[in-house]
N, C-alpha and C positions, 0 to 999 in steps of 0.2 A: 363437460368434456375432460376437464382436468381430473375430476374424481374418477371418471371411467379409466383414464390412463393410469392413475395411481393404483386403482384396483387391479388393473391388468398387470402392472409391474409386481404388485404383491403376490398375485396369483401365480405368475411365472416363477417368482422367487420360491414360493412354497412348493411348486411342482419340481423345481430344480433340486431343492433340499430333499424332497421325498425320493427323487430318483437316486440321489447320492446315497441316501440311507438304505434304500432297497438294494442298490448295487453292492454296498459294503456288506450287508447281511448275507446276500446271495453268495458273494465271493468267499465269505467265511464258511458258510454251510457246504458249498460244493467242494471247497478245498478240503474240509474235514472228510467228506464222503470219498473223495478220490484217494486221500491218504489211507483211509480205512481199508479199502480193497486192494491197495498196493502192497500190503504186508499180510502175513499170516497164511500164505498159500504157496504152493509150488506147482510147477508145470512139468509133467513127465511125458516123454515121447513113447507112444505105444503103436502097435500095428493098426489101431483104429484112429490114429492121429494124436496130436498133443491134447492133453487133458489137464486142466487145473484142478487141484484138490487141496484140502486141509486135512490134517490127521492129528488126533489127540487121544491120549489114554493108552492103556494096555489091557489085554484080555480078549474075550470073545468080541467079534467085530460086528458093528452095526453100520450099514451103508445108508447114509442119508441122501435122499433124492429130493431136491428143492422144487418149489413151485414156480409159477410165472413171476417174473420180476426179481428172481433170486440169483443165486450163484453159490459158490462155496460158503460165502458169509451167511446167507440165509439158512442153509443147511446146518452149519455149525452152531448158529444161534439157537436152533431148535434142538439139536442133538448133543450139545456140549454137556448138558446135565447128566448124561449117561456115563461120562468118563469117570466121575468120582465114585460111581457104584461098581467099578471094576470092568469097564468095557472100553474097547477101542472104537472110536467113532471116525469114520471116513466120510467126508462131504465133498462132492465134486461140483464143478460148474458144468451144467449141461450144455449141449450144442448152442453156440451163439451167445453164451453168457460170459462176460468178463474175458478171461484169457483162454477160453476153450473155443476154437473156431468152429463154425458151422460147415459141414460138408456140403458139396454141391447139391446132392439129393438126400436131404435128411429124412429119416424115417424113424418110427418107434423101434423097429427091429435094429437099425444101426445104433440107436442110442443105447438100447439094452446090451448090445454086444460091446459098446464102448465102456459100459459099466464093468463088464467082464474083463475087458482089456486092462482097465485101471487096476482091478484086483490082481490080475496076473502080474502086472508091473510091480505091485507092492508085495507080492508073495503071499497073497491071501486066498484061501480056498473057499471056505464057507462063510456066509454072512446072513444076518437078519436084515431085512430091507424095510425101510420106512420111506414111503413115497407120499409127499404132501401136495395136494391140489394138482397142478399140471404135471407134477412128477409122477402121478399115478400110472399113466400109460406105459412108460418105460419100466416102472417097477413091476407092473403086471407082466410085461413082455419078458423081463428078466426071469421072473418066476416060471414062465412057460418055456423059454429057450434054454435056460440054465437051471433046470429043476434040481439037479443034484447039488447045486451050490447055495440054494435059497432055503434056509432052515425055518424062516418065519417071515410073514409078509404083513405089514401094517399100512393101511391106506387112510390118510387123514384128509377129510373133505375131498374125495377123489375126483379129479377133473378129467376123467375119461368118460366120454359119452358114447354108449353103445349104439345110440341112434342119433343121427345128425339133427333130427327134429328137437331133441332134448338139449342140444348145445345152446349156449348163450347166443342171443340174437346177433347176427352179423351186420356189419355196416354196409351201406351202399358204396359204389365206387368213389364218390366224392368223400364220404366219411372215412373210407379206408385210407385215402391219400392224406387227409388231414391227420388221421391217427398215426400214420407212419412218420409224417413230418414231426409231430409232437413227440414221438418216442425218441427222436434223435436230438431233441432239444432239452438239455438239463434245466435250462431256465424256465421253459414252459411248464414242465412237470413241477418244478419248485414253486412257481407262483400259483399254480393251481392248488397245490397242497396248502400253501400259506393262506390264500384268500378264501378257499372253499373247502375247508376240512370235512364238512358233512358230506358234500358231494363226492369228495375223494374216498371217504369211508364206504359210500354206496357203490360208486362206479369202479373204483380200483380194488378195494378190499372186499367187495361183495357182502357188506355187513350193514344192516339197517342203522342209520345214525342214532336213532333213539335208544337202541341197545347199548351203543358205545357211551352215550351221554348218561345212561343210568348205571353204568358199571363203576367199580371202585377206581380210585386214583391209580392204583397199580395196573389195573387192566387197561385203563385209558392210556397210560404211558406205554404199555406193551404194544397196543394197536398203533399209536403214533410212531413208535420206533420201527415197526414193520413197514409203515408207509415211507418214512424218511430213509430207511435203509435201501429202498429201491434206487435211490440216487447213488452213483451217477447212472441215470436211466439210459444215457447214450451208449454206455458200455454193455448194456443188456438188450439193446434194441433188436439185434439180429435174432436173439433167442425168443424174445417176445413175439416177433413177427411170425415165428414158426408155430406158435402154440395153436393158432386157429386150425392148422392142418393136423398137428400131431394129436390133439385131444379128441379128434373124431376119427382117427385112423383105425382100421380094423386090426385086431391082433392076429398073430400067426396061427393060433390054435384056440379051440373053445376054452372058456374059463374052467370047465370041469376037468381040464387036464392039469390044473395047478395042484400040486401035492402038498405044498406048505400050508400049515395052519394060517388062516387069514383073518385079520381084524380090520373092519372098516368103521370109521367114525364120521358123523356129519350132524348138522343141525337142520331142522325142518325149514327155518327161515333163511337158509343160505341163499343169497341172491344169485349165485352161480348155479343153483339147482343140483347140488351134488347129493342131496338126500336120496333121490331116485337112483342115482348111480350106485351109491353105497348099498342100498337095499338089493338092487339087481346083482351086484357082485356077490353079496353075501348068499343070496339064493343059488347062485350059479356055481360057486366053488364047493368042493367036497367038505372042507373043514372051515366053514365061515362063521364068524361071530360079528354081530352088529351092535354098536353103541350109538344111540341117537338122542339128541336133545331138542326140545321143542323150540328153543330160542338160543341165539348165540351168533348167528350169521356165519359167514365163511371163516371168520377169525375165531370162532368158538368162544366168543366173549363170555366171561364168567365161569368158564369150565377148565381153565388152565391146569389147576391142581388135580382135578378129576381125571383129565386126559393123561397127565403125566403118570398118575397112579395106575390107570388102566393099562398104559403101555408097559410099565414095569411089570405088572402082574401077568399080562399076556405073554410077554417074552419069557418071563420066569417059568410059566406053566407049560408053554407049548414049544419052546425052542430048545433043541439039544445043541448047545454051543460047543464048538470044537475046543479041544484042550489047549491048542496053541493059537496065539493071536496072529501068527503070520509075519511077525517082525523078523 
């Protein structure tokens, strides 16, 4: 009995020490995440409501529209590389992300108009638009509703599903309740990513874990950064909860109404199924081009440099940038 008590005391002590260590690491990580999104952006009042955005560079303007789990920070992380090449990059937080509130009845049309409102507030007329993942619906709608302002359209792993049957499988009522609660818990997301990185790569990032494991150190670091930069997830929960509706919402006009040259990029093993979306969009728009990779997942692992080069070439070939940056 004495040995059992001693073992129990040791076990409790170990659990207490582990809890203290976990708590300390979590507080450090979440503190850094909160500090990161607390700087580097501004909020502007527009007729479409308050919109958070970041702005870097000078020259022809590129509007970055982030994917699920993002915000201005995700858009800027993807688009900042264009600034040194003589472009101005504007990245906003979409409805419900970080400091951009969600309207009572959010829609793809309202989000596209909000993009236009932001550009108006910044004195920008024409832009090339890059929509990533769940940023694709409002990018497409912007190109439809504001055709004269969209000089080129790029859709990277487009998360707009023309048929609801092709959308990622929905959760049942119980699953949705658990999912919503988890989105509002930074700790739950953090512990999931810490303890189950392979599961996180598959379920959150839509990428086969074996593809990530076989990638270069630099690519593995990039994927890990995208996952961790979703923190603080609680400040993105409202936007994440809108995605199930917005990614399957019908657009206001047929895709063949889009005038801008359009490039779509995807990987065949994307676990979110965007390959079919990209092919459908390319077939449907008048000036479509498709780049597809057999492997890479939703994160396009192993193709970072190829994608960057393709974007630069496409924008250089197809977009007539305005002479003034709008500053």
